[in-house]
C-alpha positions as CSV (number, residue, x, y, z in Angstrom):
1,X,29.7,-25.3,23.5
2,X,27.5,-27.7,25.4
3,X,23.8,-28.1,25.0
4,X,23.0,-26.7,28.5
5,X,25.0,-23.6,27.8
6,X,23.2,-23.0,24.4
7,X,19.8,-23.6,26.1
8,X,20.6,-21.1,28.9
9,X,21.7,-18.5,26.4
10,X,18.5,-19.0,24.4
11,X,16.3,-18.7,27.5
12,X,18.0,-15.5,28.6
13,X,17.5,-13.9,25.2
14,X,13.9,-15.0,24.9
15,X,13.1,-13.5,28.3
16,X,14.6,-10.2,27.4
17,X,12.9,-10.0,24.0
18,X,9.4,-11.1,25.1
19,X,9.2,-9.1,28.3
20,X,7.7,-6.0,26.6
21,X,5.0,-8.0,24.9
22,X,3.2,-8.7,28.1
23,X,3.3,-5.2,29.5
24,X,0.2,-3.3,28.5
25,X,-1.8,-0.3,29.7
26,X,-5.5,0.5,29.4
27,X,-6.2,2.7,26.3
28,X,-6.9,6.4,27.1
29,X,-10.5,6.9,26.0
30,X,-10.3,10.7,26.7
31,X,-7.6,11.1,24.1
32,X,-8.0,8.8,21.2
33,X,-5.4,8.2,18.6
34,X,-6.9,10.2,15.8
35,X,-4.6,8.9,13.1
36,X,-5.8,5.3,13.8
37,X,-9.4,6.4,13.9
38,X,-9.1,8.3,10.6
39,X,-7.4,5.3,9.0
40,X,-10.1,2.9,10.2
41,X,-13.0,5.1,9.0
42,X,-11.2,6.0,5.8
43,X,-10.4,2.4,4.9
44,X,-14.0,1.4,5.6
45,X,-15.4,4.2,3.4
46,X,-12.9,3.3,0.6
47,X,-13.9,-0.4,0.7
48,X,-17.6,0.4,0.7
49,X,-17.1,2.7,-2.3
50,X,-15.0,0.1,-4.1
51,X,-17.8,-2.5,-3.5
52,X,-20.4,-0.1,-4.9
53,X,-18.3,0.6,-8.0
54,X,-17.7,-3.1,-8.7
55,X,-21.4,-3.9,-8.2
56,X,-22.4,-1.1,-10.5
57,X,-19.9,-2.3,-13.1
58,X,-21.3,-5.8,-13.0
59,X,-24.9,-4.5,-13.4
60,X,-26.1,-5.8,-10.0
61,X,-28.0,-2.7,-9.2
62,X,-29.4,-2.2,-12.7
63,X,-30.9,-5.8,-12.9
64,X,-32.7,-5.5,-9.6
65,X,-34.6,-2.3,-10.6
66,X,-35.7,-3.3,-14.1
67,X,-38.8,-5.2,-14.9
68,X,-38.7,-8.0,-17.5
69,X,-41.3,-8.3,-20.3
70,X,-41.9,-12.0,-19.6
């Protein structure tokens, strides 16, 4: 198989595979994807809660609110 034939085959496959990547539509703001919205807010709440737990475990909140005797 010659190089030109390999190249033309590769080009034809790449055009077919990448064509759907460039087609897009505007998101419908009247009907949001509630699964994605829930996952986004749920992940955010989980990460903030995890941060709070880790900072409580390390004593960051306790040290800030206590007064030293010095």
